[in-house]
C-alpha positions as CSV (number, residue, x, y, z in Angstrom):
1,X,141.5,111.0,1.2
2,X,140.8,112.7,-2.1
3,X,137.4,114.1,-1.4
4,X,136.4,116.5,1.3
5,X,134.2,115.5,4.2
6,X,132.1,116.8,7.1
7,X,131.7,115.2,10.5
8,X,129.5,115.8,13.5
9,X,130.5,114.4,16.9
10,X,129.0,114.7,20.4
11,X,130.6,114.5,23.8
12,X,128.0,112.5,25.8
13,X,128.9,112.9,29.4
14,X,126.0,114.1,31.6
15,X,127.3,115.3,34.9
16,X,130.5,113.2,34.6
17,X,132.1,116.0,32.5
18,X,132.5,118.2,35.6
19,X,133.0,115.6,38.3
20,X,135.9,117.4,39.9
21,X,134.5,120.9,39.7
22,X,131.3,122.3,41.1
23,X,129.1,123.9,38.4
24,X,125.8,125.5,39.4
25,X,124.3,125.0,36.0
26,X,124.4,121.2,36.1
27,X,121.3,121.1,38.3
28,X,119.5,121.4,35.0
29,X,121.0,118.1,33.8
30,X,117.9,116.1,34.8
31,X,116.7,112.9,33.3
32,X,113.8,114.7,31.5
33,X,116.0,117.5,30.2
34,X,118.7,115.1,28.9
35,X,116.2,112.8,27.2
36,X,114.7,115.9,25.5
37,X,118.1,117.2,24.3
38,X,119.1,113.9,22.8
39,X,115.7,113.5,21.2
40,X,116.0,116.9,19.6
41,X,119.5,116.0,18.2
42,X,118.4,112.7,16.9
43,X,115.3,114.1,15.3
44,X,117.3,116.9,13.6
45,X,119.9,114.4,12.3
46,X,117.1,112.2,11.0
47,X,115.4,115.2,9.3
48,X,118.6,116.0,7.4
49,X,119.7,112.4,6.9
50,X,123.0,112.9,8.8
51,X,125.0,110.1,10.5
52,X,127.2,111.2,13.4
53,X,129.5,110.1,16.2
54,X,128.2,109.9,19.7
55,X,131.1,109.5,22.2
56,X,129.7,108.3,25.5
57,X,131.3,108.2,29.0
58,X,130.9,104.6,29.8
59,X,129.7,105.1,33.4
60,X,126.9,107.4,32.1
61,X,125.4,104.6,30.2
62,X,125.3,102.2,33.2
63,X,122.7,102.0,35.9
64,X,123.8,103.3,39.3
65,X,123.7,99.8,40.7
66,X,125.9,98.4,37.9
67,X,128.5,101.1,38.4
68,X,128.6,100.8,42.2
69,X,128.7,97.0,42.1
70,X,131.2,96.4,39.3
71,X,133.2,99.5,38.5
72,X,133.4,101.6,41.6
73,X,135.3,99.1,43.8
74,X,138.2,99.3,41.3
75,X,138.5,103.0,41.5
76,X,140.6,103.0,44.7
77,X,143.8,104.8,43.6
78,X,144.7,108.3,44.7
79,X,144.2,109.6,41.1
80,X,140.6,108.3,40.9
81,X,139.9,109.6,44.4
82,X,141.0,113.1,43.4
83,X,138.7,112.9,40.3
84,X,135.6,111.4,41.9
85,X,136.0,112.8,45.4
86,X,134.4,116.2,44.9
87,X,131.2,114.5,43.6
88,X,131.3,111.2,45.5
89,X,128.3,111.9,47.6
90,X,126.3,113.1,44.6
91,X,127.2,110.0,42.6
92,X,126.1,107.8,45.5
93,X,122.9,109.8,46.1
94,X,120.1,107.7,44.5
95,X,117.9,110.8,44.2
96,X,120.3,112.8,42.1
97,X,119.8,112.6,38.3
98,X,122.2,113.1,35.5
99,X,124.9,110.6,36.4
100,X,123.4,107.4,35.0
101,X,121.1,107.3,32.0
102,X,121.4,104.1,29.9
103,X,118.2,105.1,28.0
104,X,120.2,107.7,26.1
105,X,122.7,105.0,24.8
106,X,119.7,102.9,23.7
107,X,118.1,105.9,21.9
108,X,121.3,106.5,19.8
109,X,121.9,102.7,19.2
110,X,118.3,102.3,18.1
111,X,118.8,104.7,15.2
112,X,121.2,102.1,13.6
113,X,123.2,104.7,11.7
114,X,125.3,106.5,14.2
115,X,128.7,105.6,15.5
116,X,129.0,105.0,19.3
117,X,132.5,105.9,20.4
118,X,134.2,106.3,23.8
119,X,134.6,109.5,25.8
120,X,136.4,107.7,28.6
121,X,134.8,105.4,31.2
122,X,134.8,107.9,34.0
123,X,135.8,111.1,32.0
124,X,139.0,111.4,34.0
125,X,141.5,113.4,32.0
126,X,144.2,111.1,30.6
127,X,146.8,113.5,31.9
128,X,145.7,112.4,35.4
129,X,146.4,108.8,34.6
130,X,149.7,106.9,35.0
131,X,150.9,103.4,35.4
132,X,148.2,100.8,36.2
133,X,145.4,103.5,36.1
134,X,145.9,104.0,32.3
135,X,145.3,100.3,31.8
136,X,142.4,100.3,34.2
137,X,140.6,103.1,32.4
138,X,141.2,101.6,29.0
139,X,140.2,98.1,30.2
140,X,137.0,99.6,31.5
141,X,136.3,101.1,28.1
142,X,137.0,97.8,26.4
143,X,134.8,95.9,28.9
144,X,132.0,98.4,28.4
145,X,132.1,98.1,24.6
146,X,132.0,94.3,24.8
147,X,129.1,94.4,27.3
148,X,127.2,96.8,25.1
149,X,128.1,94.8,22.0
150,X,129.5,97.7,20.0
151,X,132.7,98.2,18.1
152,X,134.2,101.1,19.9
153,X,137.1,101.9,17.5
154,X,137.4,105.7,18.1
155,X,137.8,107.9,21.2
156,X,137.2,111.5,22.1
157,X,139.6,112.3,24.9
158,X,137.9,113.8,28.1
159,X,138.3,117.6,28.0
160,X,140.0,117.3,24.6
161,X,143.3,116.6,26.4
162,X,145.2,114.1,24.2
163,X,147.6,111.8,26.3
164,X,148.7,108.2,26.2
165,X,147.5,108.0,22.6
166,X,150.3,105.5,21.8
167,X,148.6,102.7,23.8
168,X,145.1,103.1,22.4
169,X,145.6,100.5,19.7
170,X,146.4,97.9,22.4
171,X,142.8,98.3,23.5
172,X,141.1,98.3,20.1
173,X,140.9,102.0,19.6
174,X,142.4,103.1,16.2
175,X,141.4,106.8,16.0
176,X,140.8,109.8,18.1
177,X,139.6,113.4,17.7
178,X,142.4,116.0,17.9
179,X,141.9,119.1,20.0
180,X,140.5,122.1,18.2
181,X,143.2,124.4,16.8
182,X,143.6,127.6,18.8
183,X,144.2,130.9,17.0
184,X,146.0,132.5,19.9
185,X,148.6,131.6,22.5
186,X,147.4,129.8,25.7
187,X,148.9,132.8,27.6
188,X,146.1,134.9,26.2
189,X,143.1,135.0,28.7
190,X,140.7,132.2,27.8
191,X,137.6,134.4,27.2
192,X,139.6,136.4,24.7
193,X,140.8,133.3,22.9
194,X,137.3,131.9,22.8
195,X,135.8,135.2,21.5
196,X,138.5,135.4,18.7
197,X,137.9,131.8,17.7
198,X,134.1,132.2,17.6
199,X,134.2,135.3,15.4
200,X,137.0,134.1,13.1
201,X,134.8,133.5,10.0
202,X,137.7,132.4,7.8
203,X,138.5,129.2,9.7
204,X,139.8,126.5,7.4
205,X,139.3,122.8,7.2
206,X,142.1,120.4,8.4
207,X,143.9,117.4,7.0
208,X,143.3,113.9,8.3
209,X,146.4,112.4,9.8
210,X,146.5,108.7,9.1
211,X,148.4,106.6,11.6
212,X,148.0,104.1,14.3
213,X,145.9,105.7,15.8
214,X,144.5,108.0,13.2
215,X,144.2,111.6,14.2
216,X,140.9,113.1,13.2
217,X,140.8,116.9,13.0
218,X,139.3,118.6,16.0
219,X,137.5,121.3,14.0
220,X,135.2,123.7,15.8
221,X,133.0,123.7,18.8
222,X,129.5,124.6,17.8
223,X,128.9,127.9,19.6
224,X,127.3,127.2,23.0
225,X,125.2,130.4,23.3
226,X,125.8,130.9,27.0
227,X,127.4,133.9,28.7
228,X,129.2,136.3,26.4
229,X,128.8,133.7,23.6
230,X,125.2,134.7,23.3
231,X,126.2,138.0,21.8
232,X,127.7,136.3,18.8
233,X,125.0,136.3,16.0
234,X,124.2,133.0,14.4
235,X,125.0,134.6,11.1
236,X,128.6,135.0,12.1
237,X,128.9,131.4,13.3
238,X,127.3,130.2,10.1
239,X,129.8,132.2,8.0
240,X,132.6,130.4,9.9
241,X,131.1,126.9,9.5
242,X,130.4,127.5,5.8
243,X,134.0,128.6,5.3
244,X,135.2,125.3,6.9
245,X,132.8,123.2,4.8
246,X,133.7,125.0,1.5
247,X,137.4,124.8,2.3
248,X,137.1,121.0,3.0
249,X,135.3,120.4,-0.3
250,X,137.9,122.5,-2.2
251,X,141.0,121.0,-0.6
252,X,139.8,117.4,0.1
253,X,140.0,117.9,3.9
254,X,137.8,117.6,7.0
255,X,135.4,120.0,8.5
256,X,134.5,118.7,12.0
257,X,131.9,120.2,14.3
258,X,131.1,119.1,17.8
259,X,129.2,119.9,21.0
260,X,128.0,118.5,24.3
261,X,124.3,117.5,24.0
262,X,123.7,119.1,27.4
263,X,124.7,122.5,25.8
264,X,121.1,122.5,24.4
265,X,119.8,122.3,28.0
266,X,121.9,125.1,29.5
267,X,121.4,127.2,26.4
268,X,118.3,126.4,24.3
269,X,119.2,129.1,21.8
270,X,122.0,126.8,20.6
271,X,119.2,124.6,19.0
272,X,118.6,127.0,16.2
273,X,122.3,127.2,15.4
274,X,122.7,123.4,15.4
275,X,119.7,123.1,13.1
276,X,121.0,125.7,10.7
277,X,124.4,123.9,10.6
278,X,122.7,120.5,9.9
279,X,120.7,122.2,7.0
280,X,124.0,123.5,5.6
281,X,125.6,120.0,5.8
282,X,122.6,118.5,4.1
283,X,122.9,120.9,1.2
284,X,126.6,119.9,0.8
285,X,125.7,116.2,0.9
286,X,123.0,116.7,-1.7
287,X,125.5,118.2,-4.2
288,X,128.4,116.0,-3.2
289,X,127.1,112.6,-2.0
290,X,129.1,110.7,0.7
291,X,130.4,114.0,2.2
292,X,129.2,113.2,5.7
293,X,131.4,110.8,7.7
294,X,131.5,109.4,11.2
295,X,134.8,109.2,13.0
296,X,135.2,105.5,12.4
297,X,134.7,106.1,8.6
298,X,138.2,107.6,8.6
299,X,139.9,104.4,9.7
300,X,141.5,102.2,7.1
301,X,140.6,99.0,8.8
302,X,138.0,98.1,11.4
303,X,139.3,95.2,13.5
304,X,135.9,93.8,14.4
305,X,132.8,92.6,12.6
306,X,130.5,93.0,15.5
307,X,129.1,96.3,14.4
308,X,125.6,96.8,15.7
309,X,125.3,100.6,15.0
310,X,125.6,100.4,11.2
């Protein structure tokens, strides 16, 4: 790739993202709040004429009845029991929102410009999968994409944990987003690593790694202005993002930015930062057309012609 590019991607998971861990803030992930967050994102992208990648957890796009009738009976192994067990009662509870919302998928698909990718079918980390369960999860992703009539050619691994990537091509997935690069050793406490990464305003772009599958740079998580992250001024974050974009244009590399749409629910202040980033990307696209790319645009060859999302 000779010219630099900028990519926006979204980890679309609802409550499935924390299936195995209790999180008090997920009570806010209601149908109304989720619809509002996605509507804000789509309107902002439309305002700045940006195409993006939305990676959905398959189960999140189903109805509860579809999941319980078709998929749930297959999730009988110990690995899936460990993943789903802590939230089983909540998933089965017809009154609890945030687990199944097919309307969000239709909202994104209806824009006819965004890529719909996979974020797993159940959001189980791939490190928890082995043997037949690897095939089961990837088969469910493939069946989901066929049912939804989309060409699901890229993946964002649940929790950014890359594993079993060597078998993705067997299931029609030819690219995935790499984990973000960490500045510090994993032995450093997480909050210190996070703080250092958020205030490192000289972050660079990254090279695309072609292959089978293609490794798409993980870039930077758009600052979720929650907890101690709220203390980081938007101006600092924007200096970091502009550094990445400028570096990508200069070196012919990739500046990739991502977040969870529900971050806008748990921290509405993040909306302003997201809007400012989109405005910056639009300025770059205006001066250098074809700068913005979706994940699938990095693939040399798309194996299917049944694209319904542009």
